[in-house]
C-alpha positions, 0 to 999 in steps of 0.5 A, a space after each residue: 500499500 502506498 505510504 504506511 500501512 492505515 494498521 500502524 500504530 502512532 504515538 499522540 506525537 507523530 503520525 505515520 506517514 499516511 498518505 494525503 488523499 488531496 495530493 497523493 503525498 506522504 506528507 500528513 501530520 498531526 495538527 498541533 493541539 487536535 489531538 485529545 484522548 480519554 480512558 474509556 468507562 470500562 477502564 475507569 470503573 476497574 482501574 482501582 481493582 487489585 487486579 488491575 494492571 497497565 495492559 488493561 488500559 483502553 482510550 479512544 482518541 480524535 485528532 486533525 491531520 493536515 498536509 504539510 505541502 503548501 498549496 494542498 493543506 487538506 485535512 483529515 479527521 481521525 478516530 480510534 482506539 489506544 491502549 498504554 505500554 510501559 517501556 523499562 530502563 536503566 539509569 546512572 544508578 542501575 535503577 530500573 526506570 519505567 516510562 508508560 507511552 499511550 499508543 493509538 491506532 486509527 478506526 476511521 478516517 475522513 475522507 478515506 486515505 488512499 490505499 495506493 497510488 492509482 494509475 493515471 488511466 484508472 477509471 473514476 467508478 473503480 477510485 470511488 470503490 477503493 475509497 469506499 475499501 479504505 473507509 471500511 477497512 480499519 473498523 468494519 473489516 467484514 463489510 470491506 471484504 464486501 466493498 472488495 467484491 463490489 470492487 471486483 464486479 466494477 473491475 470485470 465490467 470495465 475488462 469487458 467480462 460479461 455479466 450474462 451468458 446467452 441461451 437459445 430460446 431462453 432469456 440470458 443466464 445472469 452470472 455470478 461474480 464466481 462464474 465471471 471469473 472462473 468462465 473468463 480467463 481469457 479476459 483475465 489472464 494472469 489475474 485470474 487467480 488473485 481476483 479469485 483469491 479475493 472473491 474467497 475474502 468477500 465470500 468470507 466477509 459476506 457468509 461466515 461468522 468468523 473474524 477477518 485476519 489483518 494479514 489478510 486485508 493486508 494481502 488483499 491490498 497488496 492483490 488489489 493495488 498489482 491488478 490495477 496497476 497492470 490492467 490500467 498502467 498506461 502503456 507508451 506509444 511506441 509507434 514513431 520509434 518504431 517507424 524511424 527504425 523500420 524507415 532506416 533499416 529495414 531491407 528495402 523489396 528487391 527488384 525482381 531479377 535482383 542478385 540476393 
């Protein structure tokens, strides 16, 4: 993914190198004075108990990010959760020094951060679905996998993969996503296996009552990035270069009777 992972944890003073949704540069910073965090209600209820320890502490937070690039300054609102860590070190007297450090993880970004920088020729319909995935990725993983399925349908449409199969004497048969992927290897080519794997992930999020692992979501984003860049990467027009070489070096047709 472009920039740092959207799942990367951080402190209240410095955010990861996330990509600005406006200029697509890794120039987002926390707006000074905008970071607020509080202990959760559960933490406040139990923190006086004898069994309570630092690893039970939970926080909620909100902050504003802003692009530092001159001429952009795009703002992003962030909310999420936090926890407490303890770092032990030793002072000059070899005494243990414990430092408590709150860490945070974003759950929502508005506007959504780009999963990756799309190619220039990537259609607006595909970019819209990528933003929908990003908006759901951290807080609602199963919903994000549903959004991945919708993106696949949009992507197959743009690649001219049929939605229906003609039937003689009957109305066309509407193809399920699985069939659209499975029946047209000539169109999908090397991307068929990756697209099918993304569809399987979407099935799990849609139909199975089990958590979606973060690693799987990050794998899905990497696969999407690779497929979309290969499908929509603008290929250079080399026609003029080829014509110049042909003009200068292609053998001329021989006259009839000429010695070869």
